[in-house]
N, C-alpha and C positions, 0 to 999 in steps of 0.2 A: 592574447593577442589579435588584433583584427586585422583583416586585408582585404582589399577588393582590388582587382586589375581588370579595367576597361571596361567597366561595368555600365550598362547600356539596359534602358525599359523606357519605353514608349507610350503613351496611354492611346493618342490615335497615327493617322499617317502624314501628317503634318508635322510632327516630330519636336513641336514647340513644348507640352510639356513632358516631364519625366525625367531621365537624367543622360546623360551624351558623352560618355567615355570616362567615368569615372575609378581613376586610383588615387588610393590610399594606403595608408599603413599606421597602427595605432598599435601604440606598446602596450606591453602590460603596467596597471596602475597609471595609465593618464586618462585624464579627465578632456575631452575632445570634445568642443562647442559648434555646432553646427550652424552659421546666422545665413542670411536672407530674403531676399522679399518675399511676400504673399506667392506659391507657384510656383518659386524657385525649385523647387524637389529635394526639400530635406525631409517630408515626411517621408517619401517614395523613399529616400536612403534609408531610412532606418528602417522602412518595410522588406526592404532586401537585404538587407546586412542581419535583421532577427527572422527573415526566413515568412514574413507576412506575404512575402512578393515571390515569382522565380524570375531571376534577370532574362531579358532575351538575348542578350551576349554579354562574354565576360563572365571571369569568378570571383568569388568570395570566400574568405573562410573565418569561421568566429570559430575562435579556443573558449572552451568553458563552458561554466554554466549559466545563461543568461537569463535576466531578469527585467520586465516590462513594466514601465510605470509612466503614465496611469492605465492600469489592463481596462479590457472590456466586460470585467465579470460585476454581477449584479450582487450588491450588498445582501447580506443576507439579516435577519435580526437575532442577533447573538448578545451575549457576554462578551464585551474585548476579550476580555482576558483567554475565555474560550475560545474565540474566533481566530485570535494568531496562535495558539496552541492546535488547533487542527489543522493550520496549514501548513504544520512542521512536516514534511517529508524527509528531515533527516532521523537518520537510525541511533536516535539518543532515548533514555529513558524518560518517563514522565516529572519527575525532578530535574531534569537539566532542561526541558523543554520549559518547563514554569518560570524557571531563571532566564533563558534565554527569552521568552517574554515581556519579563519583568528588566533587563539591561536594556532591551531597546523601548520601551516606555520610558526608562530613566534617561536614555541620551534625547529622547525627541520631547520629553518632556511632557508625557500625559500619565504618570503615574496613577493621580487620581483616578482617572478613568476608566482604571482598569475594571472595575467592579459593573461599569453601567454598562446600557444597553446601547450600540452604535447607534442605532437611532434618535439617542439623546445627548449624542456631541454637536459638539458648532462644526461649521467646516472646514476649521483649521484644525480641531482635534481627529477629526474623520479623513482628513489626507494624511495626518500623521500614522493613524491607524493602517490606513490604506498601503503606504510607505511602507512602513514596519514589514507588512504583510510579505511584501515582494523582498525584502529584507533576510526573514529570518531564517531561509533555507544557506545563507552564506554566498551567495551567487558571488562567480567573478566577473562578471558582466554587468551592467546595469546600462540598459535602451529609458533618455528620459525624453520625452516627447510632450515639450512646452508645460511642464509640471508646477501646478499653483498658481495660472494666468486668471484663475476668478477669485484667488482672495486678495484681501488687502497687502498694499505694500509691506507694512509691517511684518505681517504674519508671515510671508511669505519671506522676508529677509528671516526673520527668524529658522524657519523651516531649512532655508539652504543654507544658513549658516552652520545648522546641526548635522545636515544632510553632507555635508562637503568635508567636514572634519572626520565625521565618520568616516565618510569613501577612501580620505588618504589614510587613516586608520589601519586600514581593513584593506584595503592595496586594491580594490578596485577596479576596475576598468570602465570606464564612461563616456558614452554617448550621448550629449544631451543637446536639444536643438530647442534656444529659446530664440524673442524677439526683443528680451530686453541688453542693451549693450552692456550697462552697467555692471550686471551681475555677472555676463558671459567673461567681462575684462577680470572681474574680481576673481571667480573661481576656475576658470577654464586655465589648461596649461598650453594648449594651442585652440587653435580659432578656426574654420575651414568657413570661407563666405562663398556662399552658392549663387550664383546668377544662371537664368535659363538651364536650367541642368549640369553646369560646370563649374568645379570651384575656379575661382576670381583670383585667391590669393589661400594659402593655409599657413599659418606663422603664430609664433605667440603673441599674445596682446601687445605687448611691446613694439614687437616688430610690426604689429600692422599701423600701432600710432606714431611709432617714427618713421617706417618707409612702405608707405601702400604702395603696391604695384601698381594701379591703374585710378582714373579718376571716380570706377564706380565703387572700387572700395576705400578711396578717402570720402566720399561723400555717404559712402554706408559708414564708416567710423566717428562719422560726424562733424568734418568737415565741409566749412561753406564761403569762402573768400578764395575765389580762383581767379587771377588778373593772368591775362597772353600775353607770354613774352614771346621774343623774336631771338634766335640765334646770330648773333655778331663773334668771330673767330673762336674763340673758347670764352665765351663769356654769354649769358643773358641780358638782353636789354630788356629793361621793366620801368615802369613809372616813376621809381625811386631811383634809378641808376641800372648799374651792371650788378649780374648777380652770378659767383664763380659758376662754372661749367662741371660738375663732378662725375659727368659718365656721357657716352659718345649716342646723339640724339639728333632726330631731325631736326628742320627749320624753325616747328613749332612747339610750343610748349606751355605750362601751365603752372606761374608762382600761385603755391598755398601758403597762404600767411592765416594764421590758426586767431581764433577771437581774441585770445590772451597775447599774440605779441606783437600788440600795435605800440607806440612812442607819440604822445602829444610833439610836436616839433613845429619849429616858424618854418623851416623848410619843406613841409610836408605835403603832402595830396588834401586839397580843401575839399572835405566832403561834409554834407548836413547831416545832424541829426533827423530822424523821419519815426522814430516811436524808443519809448525805455519800456521794459518790462522790468519785474524783480523775477529772479533764479534764487535756485539754492545755492546760501551763503554769497550770492553774487548779484551785481547788475547787467543789464543785456541792455547795448544800444544796437539800433536798426539806423544805417545809415546808408546816403544815395551817393553814389561816385558816380557822373554820365547816366545816371539812370539806371546804376547799377545798384544793387542791394550790399551793404558791407556790413560785417557783423564785429561788433566791439563789446568785449567782455572787462567789467571792473569788477571789484573788491565794494562789499556795501556799503561804504564809506568814501569813494570817491569824490573828488572838485566837482562842484553843480556843473549839471551839465542839463540840458533844456530843448524842449522838443523845436525846432525852426532852426536854435543855434547853427553856427559852421563852425567846424574846429578844423584845424591840420594835422593830417596822423602819416608816421611815416611805420611801415614794418620795421622789426628788427629782425635781420635778414639771417642771422646765427640759427633763430627758431622757425625758418622758413624752410621749403624746401620747393622742388621742381620737377614734375610729372609731364614724362613725352608726351605728345601724341600721336 
């Protein structure tokens, strides 16, 4: 269990950097992702919860043995298996220590490197060993501060898949900082989006995508098509007609159209193709609508479209949503 109540920490008198009244509760065995722009307070939160910083106001409680990765420890020149065994503080005999080291080597696929020295390993192999060193004493809580950012995407994905499978099996509670949205969505039970030291929204990945709380969160999770709409009785007036109002709101709001929620339509709004680029398993089109950039994504084999061509599009309103301003 991890809890914080009205946690404050400021680095300067202006009070911009740091944390401002963060209240949080993380259940046992939960994987909690922390995301936000640089300087939003992610690492500060981790340091406060792990005891690296003392709060200036508020309280926090962390129940259980804590491991932090990456740690600041300097690597020694040692045989991998001996290094792991020497890191064990559990009250178990030597045979069980050897087995524990081998089990982790099997989990993270570096069994063939157990007899090698640490300085002979590749960067990916070394990270697996260092991570195993933090897990070998069976912590109940693991803090991850942007792990594996310097590794290539394939190696990072491989390690993260093994790590979070192990974490779920061991019921370890995790707070992890990451800038990779797809990784956060894939492995987190909940995600907290920080901005200027406060959580803009804490929700499951599905809830963040389906119901971003405000414009900041919507942009952060990847939405790019925003169109001003005006309130008229119980509807929003958009360039494509009326949109039903699902909540009480002020006069102004934004219609958010996902990149893949467009349809070609003779009754649609005319837009001009400005740029075409290939993305993973799709094509991305940047269009212009009244000097506003609009984004459309289609599968890899759509109808032929060319830069400079004008097309008419309408959003599938059932896939769109409105955010009040």
